[in-house]
C-alpha positions as CSV (number, residue, x, y, z in Angstrom):
1,X,18.4,-28.2,-17.3
2,X,16.6,-25.7,-15.1
3,X,15.2,-23.3,-17.2
4,X,16.2,-20.5,-14.7
5,X,19.9,-21.1,-15.6
6,X,19.0,-20.6,-19.6
7,X,20.3,-17.9,-21.7
8,X,18.7,-14.5,-21.8
9,X,18.7,-15.0,-25.7
10,X,18.4,-18.2,-27.5
11,X,16.7,-19.8,-30.7
12,X,14.8,-23.3,-30.6
13,X,13.3,-25.0,-33.6
14,X,9.5,-26.0,-33.2
15,X,8.3,-28.1,-36.2
16,X,11.2,-27.3,-38.2
17,X,10.5,-23.2,-37.7
18,X,12.9,-21.4,-35.6
19,X,11.6,-19.4,-32.8
20,X,13.6,-16.8,-31.0
21,X,13.2,-16.4,-27.1
22,X,14.3,-13.1,-25.4
23,X,14.2,-12.6,-21.7
24,X,13.1,-8.9,-20.7
25,X,15.7,-6.7,-19.7
26,X,13.5,-5.9,-16.5
27,X,13.5,-9.2,-14.8
28,X,15.8,-12.2,-14.0
29,X,12.9,-14.8,-14.0
30,X,12.6,-17.8,-16.5
31,X,10.3,-15.8,-18.8
32,X,11.0,-15.0,-22.4
33,X,9.2,-13.2,-25.0
34,X,8.7,-15.7,-28.2
35,X,9.3,-14.3,-31.9
36,X,8.9,-16.0,-35.3
37,X,10.4,-14.6,-38.4
38,X,10.7,-11.3,-36.5
39,X,6.8,-11.3,-35.4
40,X,5.8,-11.3,-31.8
41,X,4.2,-14.5,-30.7
42,X,3.6,-14.0,-26.8
43,X,5.2,-14.3,-23.6
44,X,6.0,-17.7,-21.9
45,X,7.3,-18.4,-18.4
46,X,8.5,-21.7,-16.5
47,X,7.4,-22.7,-13.0
48,X,8.6,-25.5,-11.3
49,X,6.5,-28.6,-10.9
50,X,8.1,-31.5,-9.2
51,X,11.3,-31.5,-11.0
52,X,9.9,-30.6,-14.3
53,X,8.9,-27.1,-15.5
54,X,5.5,-26.1,-16.4
55,X,5.4,-23.5,-19.3
56,X,2.7,-20.8,-18.9
57,X,1.2,-19.0,-21.7
58,X,0.7,-15.4,-20.4
59,X,-1.9,-14.4,-22.9
60,X,-4.4,-17.3,-22.1
61,X,-3.3,-18.2,-18.8
62,X,-2.7,-22.1,-19.5
63,X,0.1,-24.2,-18.9
64,X,2.0,-27.0,-21.0
65,X,4.3,-29.5,-20.1
66,X,6.6,-28.7,-22.9
67,X,8.0,-25.4,-24.3
68,X,7.1,-26.5,-27.7
69,X,3.6,-27.0,-27.0
70,X,3.5,-23.4,-25.5
71,X,4.7,-22.3,-28.7
72,X,2.2,-24.3,-30.5
73,X,-0.5,-22.7,-28.5
74,X,0.7,-19.2,-29.3
75,X,0.8,-20.2,-33.1
76,X,-3.2,-20.9,-33.0
77,X,-5.1,-19.3,-35.9
78,X,-7.6,-16.8,-35.2
79,X,-10.4,-19.5,-36.2
80,X,-9.5,-21.6,-33.3
81,X,-12.1,-20.5,-30.8
82,X,-14.8,-21.0,-33.3
83,X,-13.5,-24.2,-34.3
84,X,-13.1,-25.3,-30.7
85,X,-16.8,-24.4,-30.1
86,X,-17.7,-26.5,-33.0
87,X,-15.9,-29.6,-31.3
88,X,-17.9,-28.9,-28.1
89,X,-20.9,-29.1,-30.0
90,X,-19.8,-32.2,-31.6
91,X,-19.1,-33.7,-28.0
92,X,-22.6,-32.7,-26.8
93,X,-24.1,-34.2,-29.8
94,X,-22.3,-37.6,-29.2
95,X,-23.3,-37.6,-25.5
96,X,-26.8,-36.7,-26.2
97,X,-27.0,-40.4,-28.3
98,X,-28.3,-43.1,-26.1
99,X,-26.6,-45.6,-28.3
100,X,-23.2,-44.1,-27.8
101,X,-20.6,-46.8,-27.3
102,X,-16.8,-46.2,-26.7
103,X,-14.6,-48.9,-28.4
104,X,-10.8,-49.7,-27.6
105,X,-8.9,-52.4,-29.0
106,X,-5.3,-53.6,-27.9
107,X,-3.5,-55.3,-30.7
108,X,-0.4,-57.3,-31.7
109,X,1.2,-54.2,-33.1
110,X,0.9,-51.2,-35.2
111,X,1.1,-52.8,-38.7
112,X,-1.5,-55.4,-40.0
113,X,-2.2,-55.8,-36.5
114,X,-5.0,-58.3,-34.9
115,X,-6.8,-57.9,-31.6
116,X,-5.6,-59.0,-28.3
117,X,-8.4,-57.3,-26.2
118,X,-11.7,-55.6,-27.1
119,X,-13.8,-53.5,-24.9
120,X,-16.8,-51.4,-25.2
121,X,-18.5,-49.1,-22.8
122,X,-21.7,-47.5,-22.8
123,X,-22.4,-43.7,-22.5
124,X,-22.7,-44.0,-18.7
125,X,-19.4,-45.9,-18.6
126,X,-21.1,-49.2,-18.0
127,X,-19.0,-52.1,-19.4
128,X,-20.8,-53.7,-22.3
129,X,-18.2,-56.0,-23.6
130,X,-14.5,-57.0,-22.2
131,X,-12.9,-60.0,-23.7
132,X,-9.1,-60.9,-24.2
133,X,-8.7,-62.4,-27.9
134,X,-6.5,-65.3,-29.1
135,X,-4.9,-63.5,-32.3
136,X,-3.3,-66.5,-33.8
137,X,-0.4,-64.0,-34.4
138,X,2.7,-63.0,-32.8
139,X,2.4,-60.1,-30.6
140,X,5.3,-57.5,-31.2
141,X,7.4,-56.9,-28.1
142,X,6.9,-53.0,-28.2
143,X,3.4,-53.9,-28.3
144,X,3.6,-56.1,-24.9
145,X,5.6,-53.2,-23.4
146,X,2.6,-50.8,-23.8
147,X,-0.4,-53.2,-22.9
148,X,1.6,-55.9,-21.0
149,X,-0.6,-58.8,-22.9
150,X,1.4,-61.8,-23.8
151,X,0.3,-64.8,-25.8
152,X,1.1,-67.2,-22.7
153,X,-1.9,-65.0,-20.9
154,X,-4.2,-65.6,-24.0
155,X,-3.7,-69.6,-24.1
156,X,-7.3,-70.1,-23.3
157,X,-8.8,-67.0,-24.7
158,X,-11.4,-66.9,-27.6
159,X,-10.5,-66.2,-31.1
160,X,-12.3,-63.4,-32.9
161,X,-14.8,-65.4,-34.7
162,X,-16.1,-67.2,-31.5
163,X,-16.5,-63.6,-30.1
164,X,-18.3,-62.0,-32.9
165,X,-22.0,-62.9,-32.1
166,X,-21.6,-61.0,-28.9
167,X,-19.6,-58.2,-30.6
168,X,-22.4,-58.1,-33.1
169,X,-25.2,-57.6,-30.5
170,X,-23.2,-55.0,-28.5
171,X,-22.1,-52.7,-31.7
172,X,-24.6,-53.0,-34.4
173,X,-26.9,-50.2,-34.5
174,X,-24.9,-48.0,-32.3
175,X,-23.0,-44.8,-32.7
176,X,-19.2,-46.3,-31.8
177,X,-16.7,-43.6,-31.1
178,X,-12.9,-44.7,-30.8
179,X,-9.5,-42.7,-30.7
180,X,-8.1,-43.1,-34.0
181,X,-10.8,-44.6,-35.5
182,X,-9.3,-45.7,-38.5
183,X,-6.9,-48.1,-36.6
184,X,-9.4,-49.8,-34.4
185,X,-11.9,-50.2,-37.4
186,X,-9.1,-51.2,-39.5
187,X,-8.2,-54.0,-36.9
188,X,-12.1,-55.3,-37.0
189,X,-11.8,-55.2,-40.7
190,X,-8.7,-57.4,-40.7
191,X,-10.3,-59.7,-38.3
192,X,-13.8,-60.0,-40.2
193,X,-11.9,-60.6,-43.5
194,X,-9.9,-63.4,-41.8
195,X,-13.1,-64.7,-40.4
196,X,-15.4,-64.7,-43.5
197,X,-12.8,-64.7,-46.0
198,X,-14.4,-62.0,-47.9
199,X,-13.9,-58.3,-47.9
200,X,-17.7,-57.6,-49.0
201,X,-18.9,-59.5,-45.7
202,X,-16.6,-57.5,-43.7
203,X,-17.5,-54.0,-45.1
204,X,-21.4,-54.9,-44.7
205,X,-20.7,-56.0,-40.8
206,X,-19.0,-52.6,-40.4
207,X,-21.6,-50.7,-42.0
208,X,-24.0,-51.5,-39.4
209,X,-22.2,-49.5,-37.0
210,X,-22.3,-45.5,-36.9
211,X,-18.5,-44.6,-36.7
212,X,-17.0,-41.7,-35.0
213,X,-13.4,-40.9,-34.4
214,X,-12.3,-38.4,-31.3
215,X,-8.9,-37.9,-32.4
216,X,-9.2,-35.1,-34.7
217,X,-11.7,-33.2,-32.4
218,X,-9.4,-33.6,-29.6
219,X,-6.6,-32.1,-31.5
220,X,-8.5,-29.2,-32.4
221,X,-9.8,-28.6,-28.9
222,X,-6.2,-28.8,-27.5
223,X,-5.5,-26.3,-30.1
224,X,-1.6,-26.8,-30.5
225,X,-0.8,-25.8,-34.1
226,X,1.8,-27.2,-36.3
227,X,3.3,-24.6,-38.8
228,X,5.0,-27.8,-40.5
229,X,1.7,-29.8,-41.0
230,X,-0.6,-26.8,-41.3
231,X,-3.0,-28.4,-38.9
232,X,-3.5,-29.1,-35.2
233,X,-1.2,-31.9,-33.8
234,X,-2.7,-35.1,-32.8
235,X,-2.4,-35.7,-29.2
236,X,-1.8,-38.7,-27.1
237,X,-5.1,-39.5,-25.4
238,X,-3.3,-41.2,-22.2
239,X,-4.9,-44.0,-20.4
240,X,-3.3,-47.1,-19.1
241,X,-3.7,-49.3,-22.4
242,X,-6.3,-51.4,-20.8
243,X,-9.1,-51.5,-23.2
244,X,-11.8,-51.1,-20.7
245,X,-10.1,-48.2,-18.8
246,X,-9.3,-46.6,-22.2
247,X,-12.8,-46.6,-23.3
248,X,-13.8,-45.0,-20.0
249,X,-11.0,-42.5,-20.2
250,X,-12.0,-41.5,-23.8
251,X,-15.7,-40.9,-22.4
252,X,-14.3,-38.7,-19.9
253,X,-12.3,-36.8,-22.5
254,X,-15.6,-36.2,-24.6
255,X,-17.6,-35.1,-21.3
256,X,-14.6,-32.6,-21.0
257,X,-14.7,-31.3,-24.4
258,X,-18.6,-30.9,-24.0
259,X,-18.6,-29.2,-20.8
260,X,-15.4,-27.4,-19.9
261,X,-13.6,-24.6,-21.1
262,X,-10.2,-26.2,-19.8
263,X,-7.0,-27.5,-21.5
264,X,-5.4,-30.3,-19.8
265,X,-1.6,-31.1,-20.1
266,X,-0.1,-33.8,-22.3
267,X,-1.3,-37.3,-21.6
268,X,-0.1,-38.8,-18.1
269,X,0.3,-35.3,-16.6
270,X,-1.8,-33.6,-14.0
271,X,-4.3,-31.1,-15.6
272,X,-3.8,-27.4,-15.4
273,X,-6.9,-25.2,-15.8
274,X,-6.6,-22.4,-18.1
275,X,-9.2,-19.8,-19.3
276,X,-9.4,-19.4,-23.2
């Protein structure tokens, strides 16, 4: 529904917390003042953007694709500017590391998953590794819908063990950054245990990489506060779900966190600048 047709007064639950929206009496524009438990949060307004509105946060001059995210921006704690600068320093530290390597793994699913594609890219975006992997496991239909990789396409692909020497050469001794690192590292651990038949050997191999997770820093940098969780909401990174492209996309986000005081829209949308 067009926000211009919305009521002057309405309530919306955002993270299970009711927020009251009141349109000022002196305007008929799609602009509302938001209150939570009777406390003023700020003002938001909707502007058309190709059939879907963008929600502008008046106090910070930023835009969000979803009204809920605009409210989460209004809920930021006072500590957010300091925390965001800490994220920028983290990103600059990563980019100063000549061994920085972005890693992405496409998998058979979300639970007990095995790899179907592994890619690694250097700090400058150069492709260090890119191989499809025979998982010796069923690929869940939901996973195929995301990355488009089927077992038929992997019929002649190498298995993880065959790729392990090359992966060892590419990753060992390097700083490896991933988005949701626990997931990607967990896939590697599962593959290594299956290959070696030994958890200790898997942990020894993994310990020869310096692992960094970009997911929580990116959540802080976006600064969309969830009162339900008492923390910043994790964000989809975006990207086409091809392992190489996703590595490069991750590096671009780290560059952005390091050098720009801008907030992107949610994944898949066109970015809109803001001044924090």
